[in-house]
C-alpha positions in Angstrom: 17.3 -6.7 7.7 16.8 -3.8 5.3 15.0 -0.8 6.6 12.8 0.7 3.9 11.2 4.1 4.0 7.6 4.6 2.9 6.7 7.5 0.7 3.2 8.6 -0.3 2.1 10.2 -3.5 -0.2 13.3 -3.3 -3.1 11.1 -4.5 -2.4 8.6 -1.7 -2.3 11.3 0.9 -5.6 12.7 -0.3 -7.2 9.2 -0.2 -6.0 8.8 3.4 -7.7 12.1 4.3 -10.9 11.1 2.5 -11.0 7.7 4.3 -9.9 9.0 7.7 -11.9 6.3 9.6 -9.5 3.6 8.3 -6.4 5.7 7.6 -4.5 4.6 10.8 -5.1 0.9 10.0 -3.9 1.4 6.4 -0.8 3.2 7.5 0.0 0.6 10.1 -0.4 -2.3 7.6 1.9 -0.5 5.1 4.5 0.1 7.8 4.2 -3.6 8.8 4.8 -4.6 5.2 7.8 -2.3 4.9 9.4 -3.7 8.1 8.6 -7.4 7.4 7.3 -8.3 3.9 7.0 -12.0 4.8 4.5 -11.2 7.5 2.1 -9.7 5.0 2.9 -12.0 2.1 -0.6 -13.5 1.9 -2.0 -10.0 1.4 0.4 -8.8 -1.3 0.2 -9.7 -5.0 1.8 -8.5 -8.2 -0.6 -6.7 -10.5 -1.0 -8.2 -14.0 0.6 -6.1 -16.8 2.0 -3.6 -14.3 5.2 -3.2 -12.3 3.2 -2.5 -9.1 2.0 -4.6 -6.3 -1.3 -4.4 -4.3 -1.7 -4.7 -0.6 -5.1 -5.9 0.6 -6.4 -4.3 3.8 -10.0 -5.4 4.4 -12.1 -3.8 1.7 -9.3 -1.4 0.7 -6.4 -1.8 -1.7 -3.1 -0.1 -1.7 -1.1 0.1 -4.9 2.7 0.0 -4.2 5.8 0.5 -6.1 8.4 -1.5 -4.3 12.0 -0.6 -4.7 15.2 -1.7 -2.9 15.2 0.8 -0.1 11.8 2.4 -0.3 8.1 1.7 -0.9 6.1 4.3 -2.8 2.4 4.2 -2.1 0.8 5.1 -5.4 -2.9 4.8 -4.7 -5.3 3.9 -1.9 -9.0 3.2 -2.3 -11.9 0.9 -1.9 -11.6 -2.5 -3.6 -13.6 -1.8 -6.8 -12.4 1.6 -7.8 -8.6 1.5 -7.0 -7.7 -0.3 -10.2 -9.2 2.2 -12.6 
């Protein structure tokens, strides 16, 4: 099993602070995905015309850049505005 680290961009950290009421849940789901991608497979999809993936967490979406040994969290936000 590959242990992957999770890194957050500055924009993602600001979004977690802005949505503090769900930040713990978001961080937990990202960690679960990093530890066991198959467990969250039904919540992850590749974005069209983009090298990134999105993780669905309730009404929030997390845009990820998945690499061999790490996951970079690019953006976090409510469902409608995160894709802009």
